[in-house]
C-alpha positions in Angstrom: -27.9 44.6 -16.4 -29.9 41.1 -15.9 -28.5 40.1 -19.0 -25.1 40.6 -18.1 -25.5 39.2 -14.8 -27.1 35.7 -16.7 -24.3 35.8 -19.1 -21.8 36.1 -16.0 -23.4 33.7 -13.8 -23.5 30.7 -17.0 -19.8 31.5 -17.3 -19.1 30.9 -13.7 -21.0 27.7 -13.9 -19.5 26.3 -17.1 -16.0 27.0 -15.5 -16.8 25.1 -12.4 -18.5 22.2 -14.8 -15.0 22.4 -16.7 -12.9 22.4 -13.7 -15.0 19.0 -12.2 -14.8 17.2 -15.5 -10.8 18.0 -15.7 -10.5 17.1 -11.4 -12.1 13.7 -12.5 -10.6 12.8 -15.5 -7.6 13.1 -13.5 -8.9 11.1 -10.8 -10.0 8.2 -13.3 -6.3 8.2 -14.4 -4.9 7.9 -10.8 -7.4 5.2 -9.9 -5.7 3.3 -12.6 -2.1 4.4 -11.6 -2.9 3.2 -8.1 -4.6 -0.4 -9.3 -1.3 -0.7 -11.0 1.0 0.0 -7.8 -0.8 -1.8 -5.8 -0.7 -5.0 -8.1 3.1 -4.2 -8.6 3.4 -4.1 -4.8 1.7 -7.3 -4.1 3.7 -9.4 -6.4 7.3 -7.6 -5.6 6.8 -7.0 -1.7 3.9 -10.1 -1.0 6.3 -12.1 1.1 8.0 -9.4 3.1 4.5 -7.3 3.8 3.1 -11.0 4.9 5.7 -11.6 7.6 3.8 -9.9 10.2 0.5 -11.4 9.5 -0.8 -8.2 10.7 -2.5 -5.0 8.7 0.5 -4.5 6.9 -0.6 -7.3 4.6 -3.0 -5.6 3.6 -1.0 -2.8 1.9 -1.2 -3.7 -1.5 -5.1 -4.8 -1.3 -5.6 -1.1 0.2 -4.2 0.4 -2.5 -6.4 -1.2 -5.0 -9.4 -0.9 -3.4 -8.7 3.0 -3.3 -7.9 2.8 -7.0 -11.2 1.4 -7.7 -13.3 4.0 -5.5 -11.1 6.6 -7.4 -11.6 5.4 -10.5 -15.5 5.0 -9.8 -15.6 8.6 -8.3 -13.9 9.8 -11.2 -16.6 8.3 -13.5 -19.6 9.3 -11.7 -18.2 12.8 -10.9 -17.2 13.2 -14.8 -20.4 12.0 -16.2 -22.2 14.0 -13.3 -21.0 17.2 -14.2 -20.8 16.6 -17.9 -24.8 16.1 -18.1 -25.2 18.7 -15.0 -27.4 16.2 -13.3 -28.0 17.6 -10.1 -29.0 14.0 -8.4 -25.5 12.3 -9.7 -23.7 15.0 -8.0 -25.3 14.8 -5.0 -24.5 11.3 -4.6 -21.0 11.8 -6.0 -20.3 14.4 -3.2 -21.6 12.0 -0.3 -19.4 9.3 -2.0 -16.6 11.6 -1.8 -17.0 12.5 1.7 -17.2 9.1 2.9 -14.1 7.9 1.3 -12.6 11.1 2.5 -13.3 10.0 6.1 -12.2 6.5 5.3 -8.6 8.1 4.3 -8.4 10.2 7.2 -9.1 7.0 9.5 -6.5 4.9 7.5 -3.8 7.9 7.9 -4.5 7.9 11.4 -4.6 3.8 11.8 -1.3 3.7 9.4 0.5 5.9 11.6 -0.2 4.6 14.7 1.3 1.1 13.4 4.1 2.8 12.0 5.4 3.2 15.5 4.8 -0.3 16.1 6.8 -1.7 13.1 10.0 -2.8 14.3 8.6 -4.7 17.6 6.1 -6.7 15.0 8.8 -7.2 12.9 11.0 -8.7 15.2 8.5 -11.1 16.8 7.4 -12.1 13.5 10.8 -13.0 12.1 12.0 -14.6 15.1 8.8 -17.0 14.8 9.7 -17.7 11.2 13.4 -18.7 11.6 12.7 -20.7 14.7 10.1 -22.4 12.4 12.8 -22.4 9.7 15.3 -24.2 11.8 12.9 -26.5 12.8 11.8 -27.7 9.4 15.7 -27.9 8.7 16.0 -30.5 11.5 12.7 -32.4 11.3 11.2 -32.1 7.8 8.0 -31.2 9.4 5.6 -29.9 6.5 3.6 -27.8 9.1 6.7 -25.0 8.8 8.0 -25.6 5.0 5.9 -21.9 4.2 8.1 -20.4 6.9 11.1 -21.6 5.0 9.9 -20.6 1.7 9.2 -16.9 3.2 12.3 -16.9 5.0 14.4 -18.0 1.8 12.5 -15.3 -0.2 12.8 -12.5 2.1 16.7 -13.2 2.4 17.7 -13.5 -1.1 15.6 -10.6 -1.9 16.8 -8.0 0.6 20.2 -9.4 0.8 20.1 -10.3 4.4 20.7 -13.2 6.6 18.6 -14.3 10.2 17.1 -11.7 12.3 20.0 -9.7 13.4 22.6 -11.3 11.3 24.2 -15.0 10.5 24.3 -15.4 14.2 20.7 -16.6 14.2 21.9 -19.4 12.7 25.6 -20.2 14.2 24.6 -19.4 17.7 21.5 -21.5 17.6 22.0 -24.9 19.7 19.8 -26.5 17.3 21.4 -25.2 14.0 24.8 -26.0 15.3 24.5 -29.4 16.2 23.8 -30.2 12.5 25.8 -28.0 10.2 28.4 -26.7 12.9 28.6 -22.9 13.5 29.7 -21.9 9.9 27.2 -22.8 7.5 24.1 -20.6 7.0 21.2 -21.3 4.4 21.9 -20.9 0.9 19.8 -17.5 0.5 22.2 -15.9 2.7 24.6 -15.9 0.1 24.7 -14.4 -3.6 26.5 -17.0 -5.2 24.7 -20.2 -4.0 21.7 -21.5 -5.3 20.4 -24.2 -3.0 21.5 -25.8 0.2 24.0 -24.0 2.4 27.0 -21.9 2.3 29.8 -21.0 4.2 29.5 -17.7 6.6 33.2 -17.0 6.2 33.3 -16.2 2.5 32.5 -12.9 1.0 29.8 -14.0 -0.7 27.7 -14.1 2.8 25.1 -11.1 3.4 25.8 -11.4 7.0 23.5 -7.9 7.4 20.5 -8.9 9.7 16.7 -9.0 8.0 15.2 -6.9 11.0 16.4 -3.4 9.5 15.6 -4.2 6.1 12.1 -5.8 6.5 11.2 -3.0 8.8 12.4 -0.4 6.5 10.5 -2.0 3.8 7.3 -1.9 5.2 7.6 1.7 6.8 8.2 3.1 3.1 5.2 1.4 2.4 3.2 2.9 5.2 4.8 6.0 4.3 3.7 5.6 0.8 0.0 4.9 2.0 -0.3 7.9 4.1 1.7 10.2 1.6 -0.9 8.8 -1.5 -3.8 9.3 1.1 -2.9 12.9 2.3 -2.5 14.0 -1.5 -5.7 12.7 -2.1 -7.5 14.5 1.0 -6.5 17.5 -0.1 -7.3 16.9 -4.0 -11.0 15.6 -2.8 -11.6 18.7 -0.9 -11.4 20.7 -3.5 -13.9 18.5 -5.4 -16.4 18.3 -2.8 -15.9 22.4 -3.0 -16.6 22.0 -6.8 -19.1 19.6 -6.7 -21.2 21.6 -3.9 -20.6 24.8 -6.1 -22.0 23.2 -9.5 -24.9 21.3 -7.4 -25.9 24.8 -6.3 -25.6 26.3 -9.5 -27.4 23.5 -11.5 -30.3 23.7 -8.6 -30.5 27.4 -9.6 -30.9 27.1 -13.1 -32.9 24.0 -13.3 -31.1 20.5 -13.7 -30.9 18.2 -16.3 -32.0 14.6 -16.1 -29.7 11.7 -17.0 
């Protein structure tokens, strides 16, 4: 009877060990995927995320940091469970719990900021387009970066101004120099540089506020969704790690 129980206990431990190894191999793959998603987001949406000069700017960096942490955790957990090293598994569980707490905090903060996206984007876009118009008038190099950012956003999102072409055509400073029909070339599909006529069919007359806000909201939603998924998965990882630690302690554990 004791032999059967020992065999059954060993079978259970091996099953938990296998599940933890599989769990952490998947974690390593997901960690690499997060690194790729973060890098792509930074490359593709860097200027749009930077427009608010707030926590949204850090979204790609947060994804890449999360990817690195998940990769390290996966490697440590996989090695610790394969070697049945209790000390390493305890370190793994503690680190996993700390990451878990960090992700819960990140989700809460992201949800709080998500409610303020429109307000922050409008303030930032108003400031950037004012600086754009100022640069257009004076050539002041201090505002050159704002011109580049606004042009990139208008071109990438197929939009114009904050609420539409009126950002330019109703602006006194702009109208004095260009009249009330010209808008930046980045507002039009078929014009590379300079300006274009706002009365042509090629103009993108939709404002950038809603498009930028939607893009930021989607990225915050991505962070929240990924984090919630990992929170659930990591709870399973913590449970498996604790159970395996207990089994190894009962049987005596191996050194690295």
